[in-house]
Backbone as a ProteinNet text record, in pm:
[ID]
protein_1_A
[PRIMARY]
XXXXXXXXXXXXXXXXXXXXXXXXXXXXXXXXXXXXXXXXXXXXXXXXXXXXXXXXXXXXXXXXXXXXXXXXXXXXXXXXXXXXXXXXXXXXXXXXXXXXXXXXXXXXXXXXXXXXXXXXXXXXXXXXXXXXXXXXXXXXXXXXXXXXXXXXXXXXXXXXXXXXXXXXXXXXXXXXXXXXXXXXXXXXXXXXXXXXXXXXX
[TERTIARY]
-2516.3	-2412.5	-2427.6	-2403	-2418.3	-2292.4	-2298.8	-2179.1	-2056.7	-2090.3	-1998.5	-1906.6	-1988.4	-1922.3	-1816.9	-1858.8	-1789.4	-1644	-1649	-1504.9	-1401.5	-1422.3	-1325.6	-1331.8	-1400.3	-1382.7	-1304.6	-1248.8	-1183	-1287.7	-1416.3	-1506.4	-1548.6	-1573.6	-1626	-1743	-1733.2	-1866.9	-1848.9	-1979.6	-1990	-1941.4	-1818.7	-1786.2	-1869.5	-1968.6	-2038.8	-2168.2	-2174.6	-2308.8	-2345.1	-2466.8	-2488.6	-2463.6	-2511.5	-2514.7	-2357.5	-2263.5	-2142.8	-2071.5	-2112.9	-2047.8	-2094.4	-2185.4	-2224	-2164.9	-2136	-2065.2	-1908.2	-1842.7	-1726.1	-1703.3	-1788.8	-1766.5	-1758.5	-1839.5	-1821.6	-1699.1	-1631.4	-1486.6	-1386.6	-1391.2	-1301.3	-1321.4	-1421	-1448	-1366.1	-1332	-1235	-1079.8	-1034.7	-911.6	-894.5	-975.6	-989.8	-968.1	-1032.2	-1007.3	-887.2	-834.6	-698.7	-588.9	-607.8	-502.5	-499.4	-607	-600.1	-575.6	-548.7	-490.4	-352.8	-336.4	-189.8	-103.2	21.9	128.2	142.1	109.8	125.4	5.7	-67.1	-160.8	-169.6	-53	-38.9	-140.3	-204.2	-305.2	-421.4	-458.5	-590.2	-561.7	-442	-398.8	-424	-373.9	-380.2	-527	-609.1	-729.3	-826	-785.5	-841.5	-810.7	-678.3	-632.7	-717	-738.5	-798.5	-943.9	-1002.6	-1145	-1140.1	-1034	-1044.4	-1002.1	-897	-855.6	-903.5	-907.9	-941.1	-846.5	-737.2	-639.3	-544.1	-471.9	-364.4	-287.7	-170.6	-100.7	-30.4	22.5	89.9	205.7	236.5	344	352.2	239	234.8	235.5	285.9	285.9	283.6	180.9	169.7	167.6	257.6	276.3	154.1	91.3	-20.9	66.8	10.5	-134.2	-107.7	-225.3	-242.6	-377	-352.1	-479.1	-525.2	-669.3	-710.1	-850.6	-869.8	-1002.7	-1116.3	-1083.7	-1169.1	-1151.8	-1044.6	-1025.1	-921.9	-908.7	-825	-920.5	-1046	-1129.7	-1078	-1004.9	-958.9	-809.2	-736.9	-621.9	-587.6	-485.4	-451.1	-293.9	-268	-115.6	-90.9	39.2	94.7	160.8	236.7	305.2	410.9	421.6	547	569.5	447.7	465.3	469.5	562.6	610	567.4	487.2	477.8	499.8	584.8	605.4	512.2	549.2	442.6	382.4	243.4	169.2	172.7	170.3	123.8	-15.7	-14.4	-159.7	-194.2	-307	-353.3	-505	-483.5	-600.3	-676.2	-746.5	-784.7	-935	-958.1	-1086.8	-1095.3	-1001.4	-1007.1	-897.2	-860.6	-759.3	-607	-545.2	-397.5	-358.3	-258.4	-206.1	-73.3	-1.4	129.3	180.4	298.6	349	420.7	442.5	525.9	655.7	695.3	788.8	859.3	757.7	758.7	758.7	859.2	875.5	833.2	767	721.2	773.8	842.2	924.1	800.5	816.9	743.5	691.4	557.4	488.5	482	462.7	440	289.1	248.7	122.6	109.6	8	-16.8	-174	-178.4	-309.3	-379.5	-499.9	-583.8	-668.9	-684.3	-807.1	-753.8	-832.2	-794.3	-914.2	-916.5	-1009.8	-972.9	-1069.6	-1086.2	-989.3	-922.8	-867	-953	-1065.6	-1167.9	-1241.8	-1240.5	-1262.9	-1416.1	-1491	-1631.7	-1669.5	-1603.5	-1646.7	-1593.4	-1484	-1418.6	-1517.7	-1577.4	-1675.4	-1804.8	-1835.9	-1951.5	-1924.5	-1793.8	-1762.3	-1726.2	-1695	-1673.4	-1510.2	-1502.4	-1366.1	-1352.6	-1237.8	-1223.3	-1109.1	-1095.6	-970.4	-921.3	-802.7	-703.7	-624.5	-620.7	-554.2	-397.9	-352.7	-174.3	-127.2	-28	19.5	166	221.9	358.9	390.6	510.2	572	613	672.5	725	859.2	893.4	1045.4	1079.3	977.4	1009.2	1039.5	1110.3	1137.3	1104.3	1001	948	982.9	1057.5	1149.3	1043.8	1084.7	1012.4	960.9	837.2	785.7	751.1	780.4	714.4	586	556.8	419.3	406.9	301.4	279.5	141.1	136.2	6.2	-88.7	-191.3	-292.2	-257.2	-275.9	-229.9	-108.5	-27.3	96	147.2	232.3	287.2	432.5	474.6	605.4	672.2	760.1	812.8	880.7	894.2	958	1086.8	1126.4	1267.9	1302.8	1217.2	1262.9	1264.3	1345.7	1356.2	1333	1233.9	1209.9	1267.3	1320.8	1391.6	1309.6	1355.7	1285.2	1233.3	1120.2	1064.7	1030	1048.7	1007.7	849.4	825.6	681.3	664.9	627	591.6	486.4	511.7	398.1	381.2	482.3	466.2	524.6	475.4	541.6	696.1	732.8	882	908.8	996.3	1041.2	1078	1099.6	1155.5	1316.4	1368.7	1499.2	1588.3	1515.6	1586.4	1584.5	1672.7	1683.5	1610.1	1517.8	1442	1432.6	1441.6	1457.2	1392.3	1344.4	1347.6	1171.9	1142.9	1031.6	1008.3	976.6	932.9	1020.2	970.3	1057.6	1108.7	1255	1294	1406	1410.9	1516.4	1664.6	1731.8	1870.5	1968.9	1945.1	2009.3	1948.7	2009.5	1954.6	2024.7	1970.9	2008.8	2123.8	2231.2	2351	2396.1	2484.2	2545.9	2647.4	2663.7	2755.7	2678.6	2536.3	2468.5	2437.5	2483.4	2482.7	2587	2707.4	2856.9	2865.1	2796.2	2798.1	2671.9	2632.4	2496.5	2491.7	2590.5	2619.6	2744.6	2768	2904.4	3023.6	3120.4	3227.5	3203.2	3085.1	3044.1	3024.2	3094.2	3079	2967.5	2898.3	2813.4	2891.7	2863.8	2923.8	2818.4	2812.9	2699.1	2740.4	2630.4	2618.4	2657.8
1274.3	1158.3	1053.4	931.8	814.5	819.2	770.7	749.8	681.6	576.1	510.8	576.3	676.8	785.3	875.7	917	1009.2	936.8	808.8	740	799.1	824.4	877.2	1010.6	1102.3	1249.9	1311.5	1264.3	1360.3	1413.2	1410.8	1455.7	1385.7	1428.1	1369.9	1272.1	1169.2	1052.1	980.9	940.8	847.2	702.7	648.1	531.3	421.9	438.9	348.9	336.7	375.7	359.2	203.9	175.3	43.6	-14.7	49.8	-6.9	-15.4	88.7	82.6	-46.6	-75.5	-176.4	-311	-324.1	-444.3	-476.1	-379.7	-392.2	-432.7	-360.1	-377.9	-508.1	-573.9	-715.4	-815.5	-789.8	-892.2	-886.4	-753.8	-756.2	-805.6	-792.1	-835.2	-1004.8	-1055.1	-1199.3	-1268.7	-1187.2	-1239.9	-1262.9	-1165.6	-1146.7	-1288.4	-1334.6	-1446.3	-1563.4	-1563.3	-1688.3	-1685.6	-1569.9	-1570.8	-1627.7	-1565.7	-1590	-1746.8	-1814.6	-1972.4	-2063.2	-1993	-2077.7	-2136.9	-2255.6	-2315.2	-2245.1	-2225.7	-2207	-2286	-2404.9	-2504.8	-2485.5	-2399	-2358.7	-2226.7	-2177.3	-2038.8	-1967.6	-2073.3	-2022.8	-1981.9	-2057.7	-2039	-1900.6	-1888.2	-1748.9	-1628.9	-1651.1	-1551.7	-1519.3	-1627.7	-1614.8	-1541.1	-1552.6	-1481.9	-1339.7	-1322.7	-1167	-1089.6	-1169.4	-1086.2	-1066.5	-1137	-1125.3	-1012.4	-991.4	-920.7	-758.4	-746	-629.6	-551.4	-433.4	-324.7	-358.6	-369.6	-409.5	-489.3	-614.7	-662.2	-721.5	-686.2	-736.4	-853.2	-910.6	-1043.6	-1045.1	-1157.9	-1189.7	-1119.4	-1072.7	-1030.3	-1147.8	-1112.1	-1215.1	-1140.6	-1188	-1138.9	-1241	-1248.4	-1340	-1325.1	-1432.6	-1408.5	-1421.4	-1368.7	-1295.1	-1155.3	-1114.7	-999.6	-939.9	-805.8	-719.8	-602.1	-583	-472.4	-442.2	-333.2	-279.7	-285.5	-295.2	-322.8	-443.5	-532.5	-634.7	-615.9	-517.9	-481.4	-434.6	-414	-354.3	-229.5	-138.8	-3.6	-12.4	-133.4	-130.5	-164.6	-101.9	-110.2	-140.6	-262.8	-317.5	-330.9	-273.1	-311	-456.6	-450.4	-597	-622.7	-755.9	-812.1	-722.3	-696.7	-615.6	-741.6	-731.2	-832	-786	-853.3	-798.2	-915.7	-885	-982	-977.5	-1074.4	-1096.7	-981.8	-990.7	-872.5	-730.4	-736.2	-615.4	-573.4	-447.4	-402	-287.4	-296.3	-183.6	-148.8	-18.3	54.8	129.9	61.2	72.3	135	244.7	306.8	381.5	427.4	488.2	406.6	462.1	412.8	401.4	312.5	267.5	239.1	315.5	285.7	247.8	118.8	75.1	37.7	86.6	59.5	-58.8	-83.3	-237.2	-245.2	-344.6	-402.7	-355.1	-288.6	-240.1	-364.8	-346.4	-440.7	-357.3	-462.6	-403.6	-528.8	-478.6	-541.7	-598.2	-684.7	-737.9	-605.2	-648.1	-525.2	-378.6	-368.7	-248.4	-197.8	-71.9	-22.7	95.6	68.2	184.2	237	358.1	397.5	512.4	505.1	616.1	670.2	624.5	661.8	755.7	873.5	969.1	1005.4	1056.8	1114.1	1253.8	1338.9	1466.2	1466.4	1586.6	1616.2	1648.8	1706.8	1758.1	1619.7	1614	1482.5	1462.5	1579	1559.4	1500.3	1546.1	1475.8	1319.8	1299.6	1158.4	1061.2	1127.4	1061.8	1024	1096.3	1061.1	973.7	938.5	824.9	898.4	1021.2	1072.6	1034.4	1015.3	991	1047.4	1049.4	1096.2	1033.4	1021.4	921.7	1005.3	973.6	1039.6	937	929.7	818.1	816.9	708.1	687.7	654.8	699.6	663	619.7	504	481.3	425.5	475.1	455	309.2	319.1	185.7	156.2	44.3	-1.8	64.7	78.8	129.9	14.6	42.8	-57.2	14.5	-46	-7.6	-76.5	-41.2	-126.1	-180.3	-279.4	-332.8	-233.3	-267.1	-151.4	-13	3.1	146.4	191.4	287.1	344.2	440.9	429.8	545.3	602	713.3	790.4	840.7	879.1	902.4	1061.1	1032.4	1146.9	1144.5	1062.9	1053.9	1003.6	1082.8	1030.2	997.8	861.1	827.2	817.9	867.9	869.7	726.1	714.3	593.4	587.3	440.9	397.2	449.5	506.8	555.1	436.6	445	360.2	406.8	360.1	397.1	301.5	369.4	283.3	212.6	108.4	42.4	121.7	93.7	166.2	324.9	365.2	514.6	537.4	661.3	705.2	816.7	778.1	882.4	965	1080.5	1182.7	1292.3	1281.1	1382.5	1308.4	1375.5	1325.9	1304.8	1210	1184.3	1162.5	1253.8	1244.3	1114.1	1119	991.1	976.7	852.4	832.5	875	848.9	902.2	787.6	798.7	714.6	787	759.2	843.6	758.5	799.9	739.4	833.9	778.2	841.9	851.5	912.1	949.3	1097.3	1173.5	1173.7	1145.6	1076.4	1034.9	1147.2	1173.7	1279	1200.7	1296.4	1242.5	1251	1132.5	1135.4	1155.5	1104	1126.1	1068.4	1113.3	1081.4	931.9	858.7	736	785.7	743.4	772.9	636.3	678.7	580	478.1	545	456	330.8	356.2	260.3	143.5	167.5	72.8	-24.6	26.1	-22	-115.3	-36.1	-113.5	-145.8	-255.1	-275.8	-253.3	-259.2	-209	-163.1	-111.1	-29.2	-152.9	-114.7	-196.6	-341.8	-356.6	-479.4	-444.9	-476.4	-438	-532.3	-470.2	-574.5	-663.1	-786	-878.2	-937.9	-866.7	-904.3	-1041.6	-1123.2	-1279.9	-1271.1
-354.7	-338.1	-219.9	-274.9	-171.2	-70.8	45.8	130.3	69.2	-1.6	-82.3	-170	-243.5	-322.8	-252.7	-133.4	-61.6	-7.2	-8.2	32	-70.5	-194	-277.7	-321.7	-228	-258.4	-173	-74.1	50.6	132.7	136.7	195.7	344.4	433.7	573.3	544.3	585	601	716.3	748.5	864.2	845	892.5	849.5	922	1007.1	1069.1	995.4	886.8	801.3	781.3	808.8	795.7	650	555.7	423.2	381.1	411.5	401.6	459.4	594.6	663	571.9	535	455.2	336.2	269.9	151	170.5	289.8	323	377.7	462.1	522.7	405.9	281.1	181.3	123.5	126.1	74.3	167.4	280.6	393.4	394.7	375.8	365.3	264.7	142.6	41.4	112.9	177.1	249.8	319.1	399.8	472.4	402.5	276.5	183.2	125.9	76.5	35	117.7	269.3	345.2	397.5	363.3	385	261.3	145.5	49.7	64.6	44.2	54.8	-42.7	-6.7	-107.6	-221.5	-192.5	-314	-432.1	-400.8	-521	-548.4	-622.8	-666.7	-760.1	-862.3	-952.6	-870.6	-749.4	-695.7	-620.8	-561.9	-513.9	-600	-730.6	-810.8	-864.3	-870.9	-913.3	-804.5	-674.7	-574.8	-556.8	-587.8	-596.4	-706	-802.1	-922.3	-897.2	-809	-755.8	-649.7	-582.8	-479.7	-506.4	-605.2	-641.9	-715.4	-746.6	-837.4	-981.7	-962.7	-1066	-1006	-1066.1	-1036.5	-1163.3	-1179	-1313.9	-1310.4	-1409.7	-1414.8	-1329.9	-1273.4	-1190	-1053.4	-978	-866.8	-761.3	-650	-527.6	-400.8	-317.2	-176.3	-88.2	-0.3	110.6	202.8	225.2	343.5	477.6	586.1	579	522	440.1	390.6	447	489.5	530.2	458.8	447.7	362.1	415.8	441.4	497.8	391.1	274.9	172.6	65.2	139.2	70.5	-56.8	-85.6	-218.7	-310.8	-290.9	-385.5	-465.9	-369.5	-442.5	-434.6	-450.8	-472.8	-608.2	-673.6	-827.5	-826	-841.2	-876.1	-1022.2	-1054.4	-1192.5	-1191.9	-1259.2	-1302.4	-1181.7	-1151.2	-1068.6	-953.2	-873.2	-759.1	-643.3	-570.3	-443.4	-304.3	-242	-95.4	-5.3	83.2	196.1	320.3	402.4	513.6	572.9	614.2	698.7	615	489.6	411.8	442.8	504.8	530.4	442.1	378.8	265.7	341.9	404.6	451.2	337.6	259	115.1	127.4	208.5	222.6	80.7	36.2	-113.9	-194.3	-296.8	-390.9	-368.1	-380.8	-366.2	-508.6	-552.2	-671.8	-676.8	-693.6	-711.8	-833.7	-875.4	-1011.4	-1020.2	-1150.6	-1177.8	-1097	-1073.8	-1017	-876.6	-800.3	-655.6	-582.5	-455.1	-373.4	-202.9	-145.3	-2.1	76.2	184.6	301.3	384.2	486.3	578.6	669.7	717.4	816.1	756.1	622	571.8	588.4	611.4	607.4	529.5	429.3	344.6	366	437.7	476.2	394.8	360.6	289.6	388.8	492.4	582.2	694.3	731.9	812.6	904.1	1021.1	1114.5	1148.7	1168.3	1218.4	1347.3	1360.1	1473.3	1584.3	1552.7	1663.8	1718.3	1846.1	1929.9	1907.8	1906.5	1908.4	1742.4	1635	1507.9	1518.9	1579.8	1573.5	1665.7	1770.9	1851.9	1783.1	1671.1	1590.4	1480.5	1473.7	1373.4	1230.8	1228.6	1077.7	1043.1	918.3	850.2	712.5	658.9	522.6	484.5	329.1	278.2	171.7	155.5	59.3	-22.1	-155.5	-215.2	-198.8	-225.7	-220.2	-345.6	-393.2	-535.3	-509.8	-535.9	-532.7	-662.4	-710.7	-839	-872.1	-985.8	-1045.2	-979	-942.6	-918.7	-790.9	-686.8	-558.9	-472.4	-363	-261	-124.2	-58.4	80	162.1	246.8	344.7	456.5	522.5	632.8	764.6	777	889.6	846.4	726.9	697	701.5	721.5	722.5	619.8	516.1	414.1	451.7	487.7	520.7	422.1	444.1	354.2	248.7	127.1	34.6	-10.1	29.4	-27.6	-149.3	-248.9	-354.9	-356	-401.4	-390	-536.4	-575.9	-723.1	-760.1	-883.6	-933.8	-888.7	-851.1	-845.7	-694.8	-613.6	-480.3	-376.9	-288.6	-189.5	-43.8	14.5	168.8	263.7	369.9	455.9	559	612.9	693	808.6	862.3	965.7	972	851	804.5	808.1	848.5	842.7	739.7	630.9	512.4	530.1	553	574.2	458.6	388.3	283.8	140.8	17.8	-99.8	-115.7	-162.4	-201.5	-359.4	-397.7	-553.5	-612.1	-713.9	-797.8	-767.8	-759.1	-759.7	-654.3	-530.3	-397.1	-313	-194.7	-72.6	40.2	104.9	182.1	328.3	444.9	557.3	685.4	773.4	903.6	938	1059.8	1096.6	1179.5	1069.6	945.4	848.3	748.3	614.9	562.8	540	459.4	349.8	236.3	146	200.6	212.5	246.8	137	14.7	-103.2	-220	-332.5	-461.1	-490.6	-570.3	-640.3	-757.7	-759	-836.6	-897.9	-1011.5	-1060.7	-979.5	-869.5	-765.3	-715.2	-711.6	-668.7	-784.8	-906	-1001.7	-987.6	-932.9	-909.8	-790.7	-671.8	-547	-491.4	-470.4	-413.9	-270.9	-202.9	-57.8	-24.1	76.8	102.5	86.1	2.7	-5.5	-104.4	-158.4	-241.4	-347.2	-451.9	-602	-652.4	-755.6	-837.2	-920.7	-922.6	-1010.4	-1116.4	-1233.4	-1307.9	-1353	-1365.9	-1406.4	-1569.7
[MASK]
+++++++++++++++++++++++++++++++++++++++++++++++++++++++++++++++++++++++++++++++++++++++++++++++++++++++++++++++++++++++++++++++++++++++++++++++++++++++++++++++++++++++++++++++++++++++++++++++++++++++++

């Protein structure tokens, strides 16, 4: 098994492997190109994202600056995913994001982890666990999603939350560590915030 293959198995590998670094640098260079594209050229931005990402659906929009360890090479976006400024994807292995999901500013989604043992860390060992985020989620500003986490469809993660464990679908979850606060209910279809009714157009 190659070092690159170990990125996606959850096994320990040496992240300072020269061949791995060469591959990674080429991917990171594409992020710098993306971040320099003017907002007046959305077609060029989308073409660059298609070149960077493993998958990216129609209608996605990422506000620069955007950061990714592997330039999005291991990121899979569905359709109409929106990311505000400073989205960081630590995509040392795969990150999956469903259709219509929203990211607030300064969100970090991390797949990379290091051993607790200091001797192993000093040698440069790392392992990676994939992240799955469902459809129609809202990840609030400054949230951090840790390796191996799955978030169900429609779930809202509150601003500043640190998601250390899986979250089910159709809930509001907040805090550090992030915990389910309540289920999303019919009341949320009637009131978009406390005391403010939805007024359909």
